[in-house]
C-alpha positions as a Markdown table, in Angstrom:
| # | Residue | x | y | z |
|---|---|---|---|---|
| 1 | Met | -51.0 | -83.2 | -9.6 |
| 2 | Ser | -52.5 | -80.3 | -11.2 |
| 3 | Asp | -50.8 | -76.9 | -11.2 |
| 4 | Lys | -54.1 | -75.0 | -11.2 |
| 5 | His | -54.6 | -75.0 | -7.5 |
| 6 | Gln | -51.1 | -74.0 | -6.4 |
| 7 | Pro | -50.2 | -70.3 | -5.9 |
| 8 | Ser | -48.0 | -68.8 | -8.5 |
| 9 | Thr | -44.4 | -68.1 | -7.4 |
| 10 | Ser | -43.0 | -67.0 | -10.7 |
| 11 | Pro | -41.3 | -63.6 | -10.8 |
| 12 | Ser | -43.6 | -62.4 | -13.5 |
| 13 | Ala | -46.6 | -63.0 | -11.3 |
| 14 | Pro | -48.4 | -59.8 | -10.3 |
| 15 | Phe | -48.2 | -58.7 | -6.6 |
| 16 | Ser | -51.3 | -58.5 | -4.6 |
| 17 | Pro | -52.5 | -55.0 | -3.8 |
| 18 | Glu | -51.4 | -55.3 | -0.2 |
| 19 | Glu | -48.0 | -56.4 | -1.3 |
| 20 | Thr | -47.7 | -53.6 | -3.8 |
| 21 | Glu | -48.8 | -51.0 | -1.2 |
| 22 | Ala | -46.4 | -52.4 | 1.4 |
| 23 | Ala | -43.5 | -52.3 | -1.1 |
| 24 | Met | -44.4 | -48.7 | -2.1 |
| 25 | Ala | -44.6 | -47.7 | 1.6 |
| 26 | Ala | -41.2 | -49.4 | 2.2 |
| 27 | Asn | -39.7 | -47.6 | -0.8 |
| 28 | Thr | -41.2 | -44.3 | 0.3 |
| 29 | Ser | -39.9 | -44.8 | 3.8 |
| 30 | Asp | -36.4 | -45.6 | 2.5 |
| 31 | Glu | -36.5 | -42.6 | 0.2 |
| 32 | Met | -37.6 | -40.3 | 3.1 |
| 33 | Asp | -34.8 | -41.6 | 5.3 |
| 34 | Arg | -32.3 | -41.1 | 2.5 |
| 35 | Leu | -33.6 | -37.5 | 1.8 |
| 36 | Asn | -33.6 | -36.7 | 5.6 |
| 37 | Ala | -30.0 | -37.9 | 5.9 |
| 38 | Glu | -29.0 | -35.8 | 2.8 |
| 39 | Leu | -30.9 | -32.8 | 4.2 |
| 40 | Ala | -29.1 | -33.2 | 7.5 |
| 41 | Glu | -25.7 | -33.5 | 5.7 |
| 42 | Leu | -26.5 | -30.3 | 3.6 |
| 43 | Lys | -27.6 | -28.4 | 6.7 |
| 44 | Ala | -24.3 | -29.4 | 8.5 |
| 45 | Lys | -22.3 | -28.3 | 5.4 |
| 46 | Ser | -24.2 | -25.0 | 5.2 |
| 47 | Ala | -23.6 | -24.3 | 8.9 |
| 48 | Asp | -19.9 | -25.1 | 8.4 |
| 49 | Leu | -19.7 | -22.8 | 5.3 |
| 50 | Ala | -21.5 | -20.0 | 7.2 |
| 51 | Asp | -19.1 | -20.4 | 10.1 |
| 52 | Gln | -16.1 | -20.3 | 7.7 |
| 53 | Phe | -17.6 | -17.2 | 5.9 |
| 54 | Leu | -18.0 | -15.3 | 9.2 |
| 55 | Arg | -14.5 | -16.2 | 10.3 |
| 56 | Ala | -13.1 | -15.1 | 7.0 |
| 57 | Lys | -15.1 | -11.9 | 7.1 |
| 58 | Ala | -13.8 | -11.2 | 10.7 |
| 59 | Asp | -10.2 | -11.9 | 9.6 |
| 60 | Thr | -10.6 | -9.6 | 6.7 |
| 61 | Glu | -12.0 | -6.8 | 8.8 |
| 62 | Asn | -9.2 | -7.3 | 11.4 |
| 63 | Ala | -6.6 | -7.1 | 8.6 |
| 64 | Arg | -8.1 | -4.0 | 7.2 |
| 65 | Arg | -8.2 | -2.3 | 10.6 |
| 66 | Arg | -4.6 | -3.3 | 11.3 |
| 67 | Ala | -3.5 | -1.9 | 7.9 |
| 68 | Glu | -5.3 | 1.4 | 8.5 |
| 69 | Glu | -3.6 | 1.7 | 11.9 |
| 70 | Glu | -0.2 | 1.0 | 10.3 |
| 71 | Val | -0.8 | 3.6 | 7.6 |
| 72 | Ser | -1.9 | 6.1 | 10.3 |
| 73 | Lys | 1.2 | 5.4 | 12.3 |
| 74 | Ala | 3.4 | 5.6 | 9.2 |
| 75 | Arg | 1.9 | 9.0 | 8.3 |
| 76 | Lys | 2.2 | 10.2 | 11.9 |
| 77 | Phe | 5.8 | 9.1 | 12.4 |
| 78 | Ser | 7.2 | 9.2 | 8.8 |
| 79 | Ile | 9.2 | 12.3 | 9.6 |
| 80 | Glu | 10.7 | 10.9 | 12.7 |
| 81 | Gly | 14.0 | 9.8 | 11.0 |
| 82 | Phe | 14.4 | 13.1 | 9.3 |
| 83 | Ala | 13.7 | 15.0 | 12.4 |
| 84 | Glu | 16.2 | 12.9 | 14.3 |
| 85 | Ser | 18.8 | 13.8 | 11.6 |
| 86 | Leu | 18.2 | 17.5 | 12.1 |
| 87 | Leu | 18.7 | 17.4 | 15.9 |
| 88 | Ala | 22.5 | 17.6 | 15.5 |
| 89 | Val | 22.0 | 20.7 | 13.3 |
| 90 | Ala | 19.8 | 22.3 | 15.9 |
| 91 | Asp | 22.4 | 21.5 | 18.6 |
| 92 | Ser | 25.1 | 23.1 | 16.6 |
| 93 | Leu | 23.1 | 26.3 | 16.0 |
| 94 | Asp | 22.3 | 26.4 | 19.8 |
| 95 | Ala | 26.0 | 26.0 | 20.6 |
| 96 | Ala | 26.9 | 28.9 | 18.2 |
| 97 | Leu | 24.3 | 31.2 | 19.7 |
| 98 | Ala | 25.6 | 30.3 | 23.2 |
| 99 | Met | 29.0 | 31.9 | 22.3 |
| 100 | Pro | 28.5 | 35.6 | 22.5 |
| 101 | Glu | 32.1 | 36.5 | 22.0 |
| 102 | Ala | 32.7 | 34.3 | 18.9 |
| 103 | Thr | 35.0 | 35.6 | 16.3 |
| 104 | Ala | 34.1 | 35.9 | 12.6 |
| 105 | Gln | 36.4 | 33.0 | 11.9 |
| 106 | Gln | 34.8 | 30.8 | 14.6 |
| 107 | Leu | 31.3 | 31.7 | 13.3 |
| 108 | Arg | 32.5 | 30.8 | 9.8 |
| 109 | Glu | 33.9 | 27.5 | 10.8 |
| 110 | Gly | 30.8 | 26.7 | 12.9 |
| 111 | Thr | 28.5 | 27.6 | 10.0 |
| 112 | Asp | 30.5 | 25.4 | 7.6 |
| 113 | Ala | 30.3 | 22.5 | 10.1 |
| 114 | Thr | 26.6 | 23.0 | 10.6 |
| 115 | Leu | 26.0 | 23.1 | 6.9 |
| 116 | Arg | 27.9 | 19.8 | 6.4 |
| 117 | Gln | 25.6 | 18.3 | 9.2 |
| 118 | Leu | 22.5 | 19.6 | 7.4 |
| 119 | Leu | 23.6 | 18.3 | 4.0 |
| 120 | Ala | 24.5 | 14.9 | 5.6 |
| 121 | Ala | 21.0 | 14.8 | 7.1 |
| 122 | Phe | 19.5 | 15.6 | 3.7 |
| 123 | Glu | 21.5 | 12.8 | 2.0 |
| 124 | Arg | 20.6 | 10.2 | 4.7 |
| 125 | Asn | 16.9 | 11.1 | 4.1 |
| 126 | Lys | 17.2 | 11.1 | 0.2 |
| 127 | Leu | 16.7 | 14.9 | 0.0 |
| 128 | Leu | 18.8 | 15.8 | -3.0 |
| 129 | Ala | 19.7 | 19.3 | -4.2 |
| 130 | Ile | 18.7 | 20.5 | -7.7 |
| 131 | Asn | 21.5 | 22.9 | -8.6 |
| 132 | Pro | 22.0 | 23.0 | -12.4 |
| 133 | Ser | 25.2 | 24.5 | -13.7 |
| 134 | Ala | 25.2 | 27.3 | -16.2 |
| 135 | Gly | 24.5 | 26.1 | -19.7 |
| 136 | Thr | 22.3 | 23.1 | -18.6 |
| 137 | Lys | 19.2 | 22.7 | -20.7 |
| 138 | Phe | 16.2 | 24.1 | -19.0 |
| 139 | Asp | 13.9 | 21.3 | -17.7 |
| 140 | Pro | 10.4 | 22.4 | -16.5 |
| 141 | His | 10.1 | 19.3 | -14.4 |
| 142 | Phe | 13.1 | 20.3 | -12.2 |
| 143 | His | 13.5 | 24.1 | -12.9 |
| 144 | Gln | 11.3 | 27.1 | -12.6 |
| 145 | Ala | 12.2 | 30.0 | -14.8 |
| 146 | Ile | 12.0 | 33.4 | -13.1 |
| 147 | Ser | 13.1 | 35.4 | -16.1 |
| 148 | Val | 14.5 | 35.1 | -19.6 |
| 149 | Val | 17.6 | 37.1 | -20.2 |
| 150 | Pro | 19.8 | 37.6 | -23.3 |
| 151 | Ala | 22.9 | 35.6 | -22.9 |
| 152 | Ala | 25.8 | 34.4 | -25.1 |
| 153 | Gln | 24.8 | 30.7 | -24.7 |
| 154 | Glu | 22.3 | 28.3 | -26.2 |
| 155 | Ala | 18.6 | 29.5 | -26.0 |
| 156 | Asn | 16.5 | 27.8 | -23.3 |
| 157 | Ser | 19.5 | 26.9 | -21.1 |
| 158 | Val | 20.1 | 27.9 | -17.5 |
| 159 | Val | 22.1 | 31.1 | -17.1 |
| 160 | Met | 22.1 | 31.3 | -13.3 |
| 161 | Val | 20.5 | 29.5 | -10.3 |
| 162 | Leu | 18.8 | 32.0 | -7.9 |
| 163 | Gln | 17.7 | 29.3 | -5.5 |
| 164 | Lys | 18.4 | 25.6 | -5.3 |
| 165 | Gly | 15.6 | 23.1 | -5.7 |
| 166 | Tyr | 15.2 | 19.8 | -3.9 |
| 167 | Leu | 14.1 | 16.3 | -4.7 |
| 168 | Ile | 12.9 | 13.7 | -2.2 |
| 169 | Ala | 13.9 | 10.4 | -3.8 |
| 170 | Asp | 12.6 | 11.0 | -7.3 |
| 171 | Arg | 9.9 | 13.5 | -6.5 |
| 172 | Val | 10.4 | 17.3 | -6.8 |
| 173 | Leu | 9.9 | 19.0 | -3.5 |
| 174 | Arg | 10.8 | 22.4 | -4.8 |
| 175 | Pro | 12.1 | 23.2 | -8.3 |
| 176 | Ala | 15.3 | 25.3 | -8.7 |
| 177 | Leu | 14.6 | 28.9 | -9.4 |
| 178 | Val | 16.7 | 29.9 | -12.5 |
| 179 | Thr | 17.1 | 32.5 | -15.1 |
| 180 | Val | 17.0 | 31.2 | -18.7 |
| 181 | Ala | 18.8 | 32.3 | -21.8 |
| 182 | Gly | 16.4 | 33.8 | -24.4 |
| 183 | Pro | 16.6 | 33.3 | -28.1 |
| 184 | Gln | 19.3 | 35.3 | -29.9 |
């Protein structure tokens, strides 16, 4: 038999135009299906990320709002502990004024007790006195010089405290008012 009349089945044989067009259409259809599936997947991821973003933004806003409320409350009530410490001092002063016939000795004892209560309240609330002794080197961070006087001690040292100063923790609330020794 002759091979001339039989159709070619070898892999290198060219496709007919119809077969080529059908293969391209099938490839295009498969590619479109793949791209549509990928697009749907990306849209789902995008929606999920948008949702996560909105939730994170809402959480951040809520945290910021709560922090602002806490700061506001802290400012508003920060003095509460100190004020509570001073109530005993106020009660002692009221009791002293309620005694019209108190003797000088009773007033003195009551005043000493009230001062001890006040100093204890200061200590509990980290309010510390600045009361430098004579001869202490003048420190402008803690002392305020009212005057410079001649003195028989080292220049630029405290001669006398006119008014105590106070610290809250490590911060100067009021410097001590002092006189300072001048140069000799």
